[in-house]
C-alpha positions as CSV (number, residue, x, y, z in Angstrom):
1,M,0.0,0.0,0.0
2,S,1.2,3.5,-0.7
3,G,0.1,6.9,0.6
4,E,-0.4,10.2,-1.0
5,R,-0.7,12.5,2.0
6,G,1.4,12.8,5.1
7,G,0.1,13.3,8.7
8,A,-2.5,11.4,10.7
9,F,-6.2,11.7,10.4
10,P,-8.9,10.6,12.9
11,F,-9.9,7.0,13.0
12,P,-13.2,6.9,11.1
13,K,-16.6,6.4,12.7
14,A,-18.0,5.4,9.3
15,V,-16.5,3.9,6.1
16,L,-18.4,4.3,2.8
17,F,-17.7,1.9,0.0
18,D,-18.2,2.2,-3.8
19,L,-19.8,-1.0,-5.2
20,D,-18.7,-1.9,-8.7
21,G,-15.0,-2.5,-8.8
22,T,-14.6,-2.0,-5.0
23,L,-16.8,-4.4,-3.2
24,I,-17.9,-6.4,-6.2
25,D,-16.1,-7.5,-9.4
26,S,-19.2,-6.9,-11.6
27,A,-17.5,-6.3,-14.9
28,P,-18.3,-9.7,-16.4
29,D,-22.0,-9.3,-15.8
30,I,-22.0,-5.7,-16.9
31,A,-20.2,-6.8,-20.1
32,A,-22.8,-9.5,-20.7
33,A,-25.6,-6.8,-20.5
34,V,-23.7,-4.4,-22.7
35,N,-23.1,-7.1,-25.3
36,E,-26.8,-8.2,-25.3
37,L,-27.8,-4.6,-25.9
38,V,-25.4,-3.9,-28.7
39,A,-26.2,-7.2,-30.3
40,R,-29.8,-6.1,-30.7
41,H,-28.4,-3.2,-32.7
42,R,-26.3,-5.6,-34.8
43,L,-23.1,-4.3,-33.3
44,P,-20.1,-6.4,-32.4
45,P,-19.4,-7.5,-28.8
46,F,-16.9,-6.0,-26.4
47,A,-14.3,-7.7,-24.3
48,V,-14.9,-7.6,-20.6
49,E,-11.7,-5.5,-20.2
50,K,-13.1,-2.9,-22.6
51,V,-16.4,-2.7,-20.8
52,G,-14.5,-2.2,-17.6
53,T,-13.3,1.1,-19.0
54,M,-16.9,2.2,-19.4
55,I,-18.0,1.6,-15.8
56,G,-18.1,4.2,-13.1
57,D,-20.6,7.0,-13.8
58,G,-24.0,5.2,-13.8
59,M,-25.9,3.0,-16.2
60,P,-26.9,5.8,-18.6
61,K,-23.3,6.8,-19.1
62,L,-22.4,3.2,-19.6
63,V,-24.9,3.0,-22.5
64,E,-23.7,6.2,-24.0
65,R,-20.0,5.0,-23.8
66,A,-20.9,1.6,-25.3
67,F,-22.5,3.0,-28.4
68,A,-19.7,5.6,-28.8
69,A,-17.1,2.8,-28.6
70,A,-19.1,0.9,-31.3
71,N,-18.8,4.0,-33.6
72,M,-22.6,4.6,-33.3
73,P,-22.8,7.5,-30.9
74,L,-26.3,8.3,-29.6
75,E,-27.7,11.4,-28.1
76,G,-31.1,12.9,-27.3
77,P,-34.2,10.7,-27.7
78,A,-32.1,7.9,-29.4
79,L,-29.9,7.7,-26.3
80,D,-32.9,7.9,-24.0
81,E,-34.5,5.0,-25.8
82,A,-31.3,2.9,-25.6
83,I,-31.1,3.5,-21.9
84,R,-34.7,2.4,-21.4
85,E,-33.9,-0.7,-23.5
86,M,-30.9,-1.4,-21.4
87,M,-32.6,-1.4,-18.0
88,P,-34.3,-4.8,-18.1
89,I,-31.2,-6.3,-19.8
90,Y,-29.0,-4.8,-17.1
91,L,-31.2,-6.2,-14.3
92,S,-31.0,-9.7,-15.8
93,H,-27.2,-9.8,-15.6
94,L,-26.4,-9.0,-12.0
95,T,-25.0,-12.1,-10.2
96,G,-24.2,-14.8,-12.8
97,E,-20.6,-14.0,-13.2
98,S,-19.9,-11.3,-10.6
99,R,-18.0,-12.1,-7.4
100,P,-17.0,-10.2,-4.2
101,M,-13.7,-8.5,-4.5
102,P,-10.9,-10.1,-2.4
103,G,-11.3,-9.1,1.2
104,A,-14.7,-7.5,0.8
105,R,-16.4,-9.7,3.5
106,E,-13.4,-9.6,5.8
107,A,-13.1,-5.8,5.6
108,L,-16.8,-5.2,6.3
109,A,-16.7,-7.7,9.2
110,H,-13.6,-6.2,10.7
111,L,-15.0,-2.7,10.6
112,R,-18.3,-3.6,12.1
113,A,-16.6,-5.7,14.8
114,N,-14.8,-2.6,15.8
115,G,-17.9,-0.4,16.0
116,I,-17.4,1.4,12.7
117,A,-20.5,2.0,10.6
118,T,-20.3,0.7,7.0
119,A,-22.4,1.8,4.0
120,V,-22.4,1.8,0.2
121,A,-22.5,4.9,-2.0
122,T,-22.9,3.9,-5.6
123,N,-24.1,5.2,-9.0
124,K,-25.6,1.8,-9.7
125,P,-29.4,1.6,-9.9
126,E,-31.0,0.9,-6.5
127,K,-32.7,-2.4,-7.5
128,A,-29.5,-3.7,-8.9
129,A,-27.3,-2.6,-6.0
130,N,-29.6,-4.2,-3.4
131,E,-30.0,-7.5,-5.3
132,V,-26.2,-7.8,-5.7
133,L,-25.5,-7.0,-2.1
134,S,-28.2,-9.4,-0.9
135,H,-27.1,-12.2,-3.2
136,F,-23.5,-12.1,-1.9
137,G,-24.5,-11.9,1.7
138,L,-23.2,-8.3,2.2
139,A,-26.4,-6.4,2.7
140,G,-26.7,-7.3,6.3
141,M,-23.2,-6.0,6.9
142,L,-24.1,-2.5,5.8
143,A,-26.0,0.2,7.7
144,T,-27.4,1.8,4.6
145,V,-27.1,1.8,0.8
146,V,-27.3,5.0,-1.3
147,A,-27.8,4.2,-5.0
148,G,-28.1,6.3,-8.1
149,E,-31.7,7.3,-7.9
150,A,-31.5,8.6,-4.3
151,V,-29.6,11.8,-5.2
152,A,-29.9,14.5,-7.9
153,R,-26.2,14.3,-8.8
154,K,-24.2,11.1,-9.1
155,K,-20.5,10.7,-8.1
156,P,-18.2,12.6,-8.6
157,A,-20.6,14.9,-6.9
158,P,-20.7,14.4,-3.2
159,D,-24.4,14.0,-2.8
160,A,-24.5,10.2,-2.3
161,L,-21.7,10.3,0.3
162,L,-23.3,13.1,2.2
163,L,-26.7,11.4,2.2
164,A,-25.2,8.2,3.5
165,L,-23.4,10.1,6.3
166,E,-26.6,11.9,7.1
167,R,-28.4,8.6,7.5
168,L,-25.5,7.3,9.7
169,G,-25.3,10.5,11.8
170,V,-21.6,10.8,11.1
171,P,-19.9,14.1,9.9
172,P,-17.6,13.9,6.8
173,S,-14.6,14.8,9.1
174,K,-15.1,11.4,10.9
175,A,-15.7,9.3,7.8
176,L,-13.7,7.7,5.0
177,M,-14.5,6.8,1.4
178,V,-13.2,3.6,-0.2
179,G,-13.3,3.3,-4.0
180,D,-11.6,2.4,-7.2
181,S,-12.0,5.4,-9.5
182,K,-11.6,9.1,-10.2
183,A,-15.3,9.6,-9.4
184,D,-14.8,8.2,-5.9
185,V,-11.9,10.5,-5.2
186,G,-13.8,13.5,-6.6
187,A,-16.9,12.7,-4.5
188,A,-14.8,12.2,-1.4
189,R,-12.9,15.4,-1.9
190,A,-16.1,17.4,-2.6
191,A,-17.6,15.9,0.6
192,G,-14.5,16.8,2.7
193,M,-13.5,13.2,3.4
194,P,-10.3,11.3,3.1
195,V,-10.3,8.5,0.5
196,V,-8.6,5.2,0.0
197,I,-8.3,3.6,-3.5
198,V,-8.2,-0.1,-3.9
199,R,-6.4,-1.7,-6.8
200,G,-8.1,-4.1,-9.2
201,G,-11.1,-1.8,-10.1
202,Y,-12.2,-0.2,-13.3
203,T,-10.1,3.0,-13.4
204,Q,-8.2,3.8,-16.6
205,T,-5.9,6.1,-14.6
206,P,-3.2,4.4,-12.6
207,P,-4.4,4.2,-8.9
208,E,-1.4,6.2,-7.7
209,E,-2.4,9.1,-9.9
210,L,-6.0,9.5,-8.7
211,G,-5.1,11.7,-5.7
212,A,-6.2,9.4,-2.9
213,D,-4.8,9.5,0.6
214,L,-3.8,5.9,0.3
215,V,-3.7,3.1,-2.3
216,C,-4.3,-0.5,-1.1
217,A,-3.5,-3.7,-3.0
218,S,-6.9,-5.1,-1.9
219,L,-9.6,-4.8,0.7
220,L,-7.6,-7.3,2.7
221,D,-5.2,-4.5,3.4
222,L,-7.8,-2.0,4.5
223,P,-7.8,-2.6,8.3
224,A,-4.0,-2.3,8.4
225,A,-4.1,0.8,6.2
226,L,-6.6,2.6,8.5
227,E,-4.3,1.9,11.5
228,A,-1.3,3.2,9.5
229,L,-3.1,6.4,8.4
230,H,-4.4,7.0,11.9
231,G,-1.0,6.5,13.5
232,A,1.0,8.4,10.9
233,A,3.3,11.0,12.3
């Protein structure tokens, strides 16, 4: 693990997690949904790795990026229609090939055992987020889930993070964001929170260049990382 900032910060009372690419490796299922959608438009499929570069700003942006990458950019009513077409497809590809990220359960269990509230702040649609978390046995380890429809502005705006903290009764100064992307860092900074980036997610930018307080190899490293940041001189 590597840090970006010097100095200690308070041990958090709450830790917020991104979902796709942070708690769940969902790219294979998202790729299956994207490929089903583009096949309906007689467009060639994408590799999972390519779809991974499209993830991170919500399902509508995913659809927009997919058609742009297929050299069939959509906008206006045509894009709106493709997004409507995508929703049932997306909801039919949630847990078939997805898996929890390494250390996801262990990190959540450790935090809760130490009295730290845990929550998810994601751009993913609410129905999809709740189904995924329930399927993998993570829902009961979270105090709240703030999904895309719950706020007017998605990450990198801070709205989802601030709503989660409001529900938890914890101020941003006593919380931490854990994510995998530029959107997560931007949202945390806008909310006034420190942020940890976990490798293995869907960012196109090298993790060390995202501007986080710390970069972890996996969620297995998160408990030790928090202790290190709290105790830094």
